[in-house]
C-alpha positions, 0 to 999 in steps of 0.5 A, spaced: 290 220 804 296 214 802 294 207 805 300 203 807 299 196 805 302 191 809 304 184 806 300 179 810 305 174 814 304 167 817 305 166 825 312 162 823 314 165 817 320 169 819 325 168 825 326 174 829 330 176 835 324 174 839 323 167 836 330 166 837 329 168 845 323 162 845 328 157 842 333 159 847 328 158 852 326 151 849 333 149 850 333 152 857 339 156 855 336 161 861 337 155 866 344 152 865 343 147 871 342 141 866 349 143 862 353 143 868 350 137 871 352 133 864 359 137 864 362 135 871 362 127 870 364 129 863 370 133 866 371 128 871 372 122 866 377 127 861 382 129 866 382 122 869 383 118 862 388 123 860 392 122 867 392 130 867 389 136 863 386 133 856 388 135 849 385 142 848 381 140 842 378 134 845 376 138 851 373 144 847 369 138 843 366 135 849 364 142 852 360 144 846 357 137 845 355 137 852 351 144 851 349 141 844 346 134 846 343 137 853 339 143 849 337 138 844 334 133 849 330 139 852 327 140 845 325 133 844 323 133 852 318 138 851 315 135 844 314 129 848 311 132 854 307 138 850 300 135 852 303 134 859 307 140 861 301 145 861 298 141 867 304 142 871 305 148 875 313 148 874 312 147 866 306 150 864 310 157 862 315 153 857 314 156 850 311 149 847 306 148 853 304 155 852 303 155 845 308 160 843 312 155 838 309 149 834 311 142 836 314 141 829 319 147 831 321 143 837 323 137 832 327 142 828 331 145 833 332 138 836 334 135 829 339 141 828 343 141 834 343 133 834 346 134 827 351 139 829 353 135 835 354 129 830 358 133 825 363 135 831 364 128 833 365 125 826 370 131 824 374 131 831 373 124 834 375 117 833 370 112 830 369 108 837 367 115 840 362 116 835 359 109 836 358 111 843 355 117 842 350 114 837 348 110 843 348 116 848 343 119 843 338 113 843 338 113 850 337 121 850 332 121 845 328 115 848 328 118 855 322 123 855 317 117 853 320 113 859 315 116 864 309 113 861 312 106 861 316 105 867 317 108 874 325 109 873 326 114 867 331 117 872 335 111 871 334 112 863 336 119 864 342 117 868 345 112 863 344 117 857 348 122 861 353 117 863 355 115 856 359 121 856 364 118 860 366 112 856 366 117 850 371 121 854 376 115 855 375 112 848 376 119 845 383 120 849 386 113 848 382 110 842 381 104 846 375 100 849 374 104 856 378 101 862 374 098 869 375 105 872 371 108 866 365 103 868 366 105 875 365 112 874 359 111 869 356 107 875 357 113 879 354 118 874 348 113 873 347 113 880 348 120 882 343 122 876 338 118 879 339 121 886 338 128 883 333 127 878 329 124 884 329 130 888 327 134 881 321 129 881 319 130 888 318 137 886 312 135 881 310 129 884 303 131 886 302 133 879 305 127 876 300 123 880 294 126 877 296 126 870 299 119 871 306 119 869 311 115 873 318 117 876 322 114 882 319 119 887 312 116 886 316 109 886 319 110 892 313 114 896 315 115 903 321 112 903 324 117 898 329 120 903 332 114 905 332 111 898 336 118 896 341 117 902 342 110 899 344 112 892 348 118 895 352 113 899 353 109 893 355 114 889 361 116 894 363 109 894 363 108 887 368 115 887 372 112 892 373 105 888 375 110 882 380 113 886 383 106 888 383 104 881 386 110 878 391 110 884 389 117 886 392 121 892 389 124 898 387 130 894 382 127 890 379 124 897 379 130 900 375 133 894 370 127 895 370 128 903 368 135 902 363 133 896 359 129 902 357 135 905 353 137 900 349 131 900 348 132 907 346 139 906 341 136 901 338 131 906 337 137 911 333 141 905 328 135 903 327 134 911 319 136 910 319 134 902 317 142 901 317 142 893 321 149 893 326 146 898 327 139 894 328 144 887 334 147 891 337 141 893 336 138 886 340 145 884 345 144 889 348 138 886 352 143 881 356 144 887 357 137 888 360 135 881 364 141 881 368 140 888 369 132 885 372 135 879 376 140 883 379 134 887 381 131 880 384 137 877 388 139 883 390 132 884 394 132 877 396 139 878 399 139 885 401 131 885 
């Protein structure tokens, strides 16, 4: 009888297809909503900065950058929350929280994706844009740890996401961002704070038990009203963008249509049911898309 001798293999000695699938889940490629929410403000800025359709190379680099940086952010987020996610119903099945990958692997994934994103910026973008990219990276890496120190991690995330806007203007014009860029930046920060508060409302009870902080906890019974105020400020900032950039009625029609999504989100969160709050969060993808369509059509039709 011939015995087949198998070489012993460590748990993480080789990367196979199943391991790559775990890495894809780690960076949420199976849930691309974060990519879209980061992409829309980036596209707003690129098209306004270029006064129309931006350079194809710059457009591709920014789209790839959005995918890479959001994915890296997910990896470092799960590393930071590795001892928290297992106690939250929505996150306990994530690869790191479930013990399917090691913490060091999440760090490796984050490092590799960040290096690729940095190389793209260094090769294809100007020095001023690279400097803004480094600032964005600092906010993105530090964001996951902020919920332990203050009640405004959503604002911190908003700043990290909004950094793509001044980057877009510097990449197109190779000059310091103009006032319209900072109006867009402000709109993006406030918008992110609003929709990430919706997201935090899903986990609020678990977060209170664990002891982490969020705007959903800070706002308490005023959460719906505060989100409504933030959404109103987003619209106001976008109107000011249109005035500053001298955009036509097509842009404002897009803003008016986008307002309906904010109204719908308020209806969804009326009773603060976690699944409805999550759906309201996801609905922000359509808000960002409609605003972009208004900008896009503004330059195509005008």
